[in-house]
Structures are given as structure tokens and as C-alpha cells.
N, C-alpha and C positions, 0 to 999 in steps of 0.2 A: 703631755707627750713632748718629747724632745724633737729638735729640728734636724737639719742636715748633718752629715758626719763631718764635713769640712767646717771647722770652726775657727774664727779669728780670735786672737787673745786680747784684742784691743777694745772689744765691746764691753760696756758696763752691763750690770744686771738688767736694767730696764730695757736696753736695746736687745739684749739676748732673749729676754722673755718675749719681746715683741716679734723678733725674728722667728722664734720657735712657733708662735701662734700663726704667723703669716705663712711659714713653710707648710704647716699642716693644711692650711686652707688653700693656698695658691700653688703649691709645688706641682701638682698634677697638670694644671693648666699651663704653667710655664714650660715644663718638660715636654708636654704634648705639642705646644706651639713651636718650640725650638726643634723638636724632632721632625716636624714638617719641613723645616728649613734645611737641616743637615742630613736628614734621612738615616739617622743612626741613633738608636735609643740610648746606648751607653754614652755617646758623645753628648747627646742632649742633656742627660742627667748631670754630666760633668760641668757643662756650661751653665746649667741652672744653679748648681752648687756654687760655681764661681760668682754668679750674680748675688747669691746670698752672702757669700764672704764679703763681697763689696758692700753689701747693705750693712753688715756688721760694722765694718770700718767707717762707713759714711754716716749711718744713723746715730752712732754713739757720739758724733760731734754735732750733727745738725738736727737730730731728733727724727722720729718716725714721720715720713711724709703723709699728706692727707690721703693719698691713694697708694698704699704700699704695694698692692698687687700690680698696678700699672707700672710703677717704678721698677719693680723686679722684672716684669715682662720686657720692658724696653731695654733694660741693662742686659738681660740674657740674650735677646735677639741681636743687640749690637755686638756682643761677644761672638755670637754665631757668625755674623757677617764678617767680623774681623778675621775669624778662622778661615772662612771661605775665601776672603781676599788673599790671605797668605798662601793658600793652596793654589789659587789662580795665578798669583805672582810666581810661585815656584814652578808651575806648569809652563808659564811663558819663558822663564829662564831656560828650562830644559829644551824648549822649542828652539830658542836661539842657539843653543849648543848642538842642535841637530838630533835630539833624542826623539824617539818615536812617540808621537802624541797619543797614540792609542793606549799606551801604558798609563796615561793620565786621564782617561776618558771621564772619570767621575769628577774632575776638578777644573775642566777647561771652562772658558768664558761663557758659552751658552748655558751650561748648568748653573753657573754663578748668577747669570741673569735670571734664570728661572727661580733660583733661591731668593733673589731680591724681591721678585714678585710675590713669592710665598710669604716672605717676611712682612710684606705690606698688607696681606689679607688679614681679616679678623674673623676667624671661623672656629672659635674655641670649642663649640659643641662637637663639630666633626673631628677636631684634633683630639679631644678626649676620647671619642669613640674609637679612633684609630689606635690610640695608646692602649685602651682596654683590650682591644682585639689582638694587638701585638703582644702585650704582656701575657695573654692567655692563649697564645698560639699552640696548637696541638703538637708541634715539634718538640715542645718542652714537656717534662714530666709534670704530673699534677702538683707535686711538692714545689717544683721550681716555679710553676705558674703562680701558686699561692704566695710564695715569697716575693716574687717580682711584682705581683699586683699590689701587695701591701707596701712595697717599697716605692713604686712609681706613682700609683694612684692614691694609696692610703697615706703616703707621706711619712711612714714609720722608718725608724733607723734599723740597722741590722740588729742592734741590741734589743730593741723592742720586739722585733719579729721573733728573735730567738727566745725571749722570755714568754712570748705568747704561745709558742709551740713547744716550749720546754726542751729545746735542743741547744747545744753549745753555739755561741756567737760565731766562731770560725766556720762552723758547718753552714750556717745561714749565709755568711759572707761568700763562701765558696759556691754555694748554690746559686746565689744571685750573679756572681761573676760568670759562672759557667752558662747560666741562662742567657746572659747578654752575648757571650761568645757564640753560643749555639744559634741565636737569632741572626747574628752577623754572618756566620759561616753558611747558614742555610739561605742567606740573602732574602730573609722574610721582608716583604715590602711593608712600608708604613702606610697602611691603608685599611679601610673597611672592606672585607671581601665582597665580591659580587653576589648577587641574589642567590645564584645556584649553590654557592659555597657558604653563604652566611649562616644558614640553619645549623650546619655541623659545627661551625666555629662558635656560634652563639651558645650552643650546648656546652662547649668547653668553658666559656666565660661564666655561665650560670653555675656550672659544676664547681668552679673555684670559689665563687661567692658563697655558695651553699656550704662548702667545706670550711671556709673561714667562720661563717656564722655558727655552724654546728660545733666547732672546736671551742667557741666562746660559750655556747649554750650548755654543752655537757662536756667539760674538759676530759680528755682521754687519760691524762696523767697529772701528777702534781698534788698540791695540797688543797686546792680550791675546787669546789663543785662547779663553779662557773667563772668565766672571764668576761664580764659584761662589756669591757672596752672593745673586745674583739667582735662581739655581736654588733656594737654600735658602728664599728668600721665597715663591716659587711653590709649593714643596713644602709649606711650613708652611700656606699658604692652602688648598691642596688637602686637607690632612689635616683642617683645620677644616671644610671643606665636606663631606667624607666623614662626619665626626661629626654634622653637622647634617642630612644627607640620607642616612641609612644604607641606604635601599632603592633608591637610584638607581644602576644598574649602571655607567653611563658615568662617574660620579664616581669610582667605585672603579677603573674602567679607566684613567682619567687618572692617578690617584694611583699605580697599579701601574707605569705607564709612567715616571713621574717618579722613583719610588723606584729602579727598576732602572737607569735611565739615570744617575741621580745616584751610584749605587754605583761607577761607573767614574771618578769625578772625579779622584782622585789619580793614576790611571794614564794619563790622557789628555794629560799634558804631561810633558816630561822636566825635568831639573834646571835647564835654561836657559829653561824656559817654552815650548819648541817642541812642536808637535803630535806626538802618537804615535797612529797610526791603530789601529783595533781589532785587526787580526791581530797587530800587534807589541806590544800592551799586556801588561804583567806582571800576570797575573790574580790573583796573590797580593795585589796592592794594591787589588783590588776590595773594597768594603765588604760583608762577608757579612750583616750585620744589615739593611742596606738591601735586599739581594737577597731575604732572607727576608720582609721586610715587603712588598716588591713582589709576590712570588709569592703571598703570602696575599691581597693586595688583588685580584690577578688572579683567584684562585680565587673570591673573593667576587663579583666581577663576573660570572663565568661561572655561578655558582650562581643569581644573580639573573636569568639568561637573557640576559645582555649579551655573550656570546662573540663576536658578529659586530659589535659596536660599533666605531666608528673607533678609539677610544683603547684599547679592550681588545685589538683585533687588533694594534695597534702594540706594546702591552705583551707580547703573546704572541710577537711577533718578537724583542723584547728578551730575553724569557725564554729563547729558544732559545740565545742567546749566553751568558746567565747560567748555564744548566745545563751548558754544555760545559766540561769541565775544561781543555781547551786549544783553541786556534783550530782545530787539525786535527780535533777531535772535533765541530765544529759541524755540525748537521744542516741542510745547505744545501737539500736537497730539500724538507724541511718548510718552510723559510723561503720558498722559491719558491711552495709551495702556499698559504701564508698570504698572500703578496702577491697571489696570484690572487683570493683572497676579498676582500682589501682593495680591489682594483681594482673589484670589483663594488659595494662600499660607497662608496668615495671614488675615483672614476676621475680622477686628476690626472696630469699629466706627471711630476711629481716621484716619485710612487709607481711609475710605469712605469720611470723611471730606476733607482730603488732595486731594483725587481724584476730589471732587466737585470744589475745587479751580482750579485744572488743567483744568477741563471742562470749567470753567468760562473764563479762559485765552485762551483756544482753540476755544470755540464756543459761548462765550458770557455769561453775567451775568444772562440773562433770562433763559438760559438752566440750569444753576447751582443752582438757587435759590430753585426750588422744591426738588433737591437732599439734600440741607442743611435743608430745612424745615422738610424733612422726618426723620432727625436725632435729632430733637429738644426734642423728648421724650426718647431718648436713655439714660438709667440709667448711663452708663459709662461716658457720657458727661455732666451730670447734673451740675457739678462744673468746667467744662473745659472752661476757659475764651475765648479760640479761637473759640468756636462755635458761640457765639453771635458776636464776632469780625468779623468772616468771613461773617456772615449774614449781619452785618452792612455795610461791604464793598460792598457787592453785592447790597444792597438797595441803597447805595449812588450812585453807578454806574448806577442804574436804575432811578435816580432822586428822590427817596423817602427819602429825607434828614431828615425829622422829625423822621421817623421810624428808620433811621440809627443812629441818635443821641441817641435815647433811647437804642438801642442795644450796641452802644459803651460804654455808661454809665453802662449798665449791665455787660459788659465784664470787665470794670475797677473795678467794685465792687467785681468781682470774683478773680482778679489778686492779688497775694501775693507778687510779685516782684515790688519794688517801681518804677523802671525805666519803667517797663511794664505798670503799672497803670497810670503813668504820660503820657506815650505815648498814651494810649487809651483815656484818658480824653482830651488830645489835639485833637485827631481825633473827639471826640464828639463836642468840641467847633467849629471845622471847619464846622460842619453841621448846626450851628445856622445861 
């Protein structure tokens, strides 16, 4: 992954590689800490990038320091304080000339003194939490939140984000710039919301991480079935959030879901990059460490009283598959029961469709087909390729191959992902 967008031309390849790696690891901490000083996310990112440019110039001559993160943090904070001193000096000059000090309320000496105090504090955990909640503020659209989160907390460049979501780089750049302007115009405070508002805001944060993970797990468009790097970014951010908010059950529920789902990454494609569906996957290729981590996170969520949370329930569904040694050993009746609970918590057509699949596995295709047919007129599933795909699979299992072929072809026409489309067309040919 590449580092900040501002790049110095003086750095050699070794220094550039080092700064790229350090940017990915340290940028969120640096931006968060500086944002606490200057109270402006856009300015904090600019000052952090200035520190990285200074590193490129300095490290190419002196080598990478023993503690690069600390070097960058100190440099960025010094630049922030220099900026505040300039504003304070500017405000004093205007005072001398008789200008109204209220026009400069944000830059006068008392605030500067507060900023100095903030700069001397060492509270990276809270700073990161503030940055996550700011980047995922509900005043922004979901797309803007995702882009800004990957930018500020994930350390990705605009080019990397654009490639991840398969949109033009200028679109992502504009999205990020507008998000920062929106936060500034709305005067969104750089803080973790109070307890009464935290639940709603936390939902926004989790929604963004879930969106990022899902886009990596099942790419909506492009040539690849998966984008594992995007899954890794979402999982890394989720782990950070779980460490910062250890008593929030839904955070652990989401981390559990992502850990268990990510454990299947290597088994979800074959040697040619083609999709391999869950029943056909080689379970020996599932990552046992990620499964153990996921099951532990799920237990933590349940211990905190969050067993019926949306993410914890989905993690429990994934756990049913993870605990089964083979596909034949899957407890489909339990999965149906979990979907019944999930439908009470999150009654969406997609959940109903997934429940119908579980019903077909537990009780037969004939039981499930009427459930799927009842969803055919759902507006939310009008362009959802997996509805005709599921229906086609049920028809094929019932021996209605001609109808199944037409449904697979309809599903392929709706698919925007090249691998997905090829897979569905292949299923259609099997019905001939």
C-alpha cells in the first residue's frame, strides 16, 4: 500500500518504502492526536502529511529513526503548535490595531494555552476513538463516511480507495474533500459523543466498517470475486475499535462476524480466481486462528448481553458453519432458528432470502421455493442478482431445469461483477 499523497522527490527508494509502511501504521494516530490540538480534521491531516514530507527529506539523509512513529508524532505536533502560534500572533496584531477580538475567538491566547495542554497529553486511544466517530458522523453520506474512514484511519490514498470501490479517483477525491467541508460547516466537535448519543453514532461507525468488509468479501463490480485487502482493512479497524470500546457488545459482534467470514478467504476462489460456494469449499483451507478469534469475540459479545444484536446474530450464523467439520455436518435447523431471531431484529428482504436458503437446506427445496417466490416483487430485491440465482438453484434441485436455466441467465444479466457473471452463466449452461 502506498503512503500519503504529498510526496517529496528527494527520498531514495528505501526511505520511501519505510515512509509508506510507517504511514499505514501510524497515520491514524498522528492525525487523531493533531486533530485534538487544532480541532479540525482537514487541517490535522494536512499537518500530518507535512510531517511525512519532512520525514522523507530527513530520513533519506539520516536513515529511519529507531522510533519512527514517535518522530512523526513530535514533528506533526510541533507543526500544529507553530500554526497555532501564527494564528495567536495574527490575533494579537489585530487587537493592537483595534479589531474586534470576537472575530478571532478561535485563535486567541486562552485557546492556544488549551491547545498546548492538549499537545502535551498522551491519550492516543481516546484520540483514535474521536477520529473514528468524527469520520463516521451521520451528517455525512454512507459513501463519504467509508471514503473518509479509509483515508484517515485506514491510511489509504485516494487512488487506493478509488480502486477498492471501482470508481474514478477524482470522484473519491471530491467525496473526501466534501466530507471534510461538511464536517467543518456543521461544526462537528472532535469528540466521542455522550452516552445518550453514542449508541446511534456507534451504529454509524459499525455500518461503515461492515460496508467496507462486505465490499472486500463479495465485490459488487469489477473482475475479481473478492478484494481481500479491503477485508483486512475493515478487520484491522474493527479490532482497533474493539480495543477502544471493550464493553460494547455489538463491536465484538461485528469483529466476530468479520473474523469468521475472513477465515474462508483462501477457500472462496479456485486457482483461476473463480468463485467457490460454501458447500464446495475445502474447509482445510479455512484459517483456524481467525475462527478461534471470531468465536472468542462472539462469546465476548454474548457475555456482554449482546447475543441478539444484528452483528452478533450474523456472527452466530457464521459460527454454525465454522464449527461444522464438513458441509454435511452443518446444523441447518439451528441456522433457520437464528434467522428467525434475526428477522425480528432486522426484518429485511435479504435476510428473508437467506432464511429461505437455510430452509431449503434443512427441510428441502420444495419448502423453500414458495418463500422465495413471495419475495419476487420486493422492490429492494428488484436488481439483486442472488434472488433469481437462489430461485434457479431451487428449481434445479426440483428437476425444473429449463426454468432454472432462465433464472440463472436473468441473475447473470443483473450481476456487475465479472467473476460472478461468468459463474452464473456457467450454472445456466449446466441446465441445458
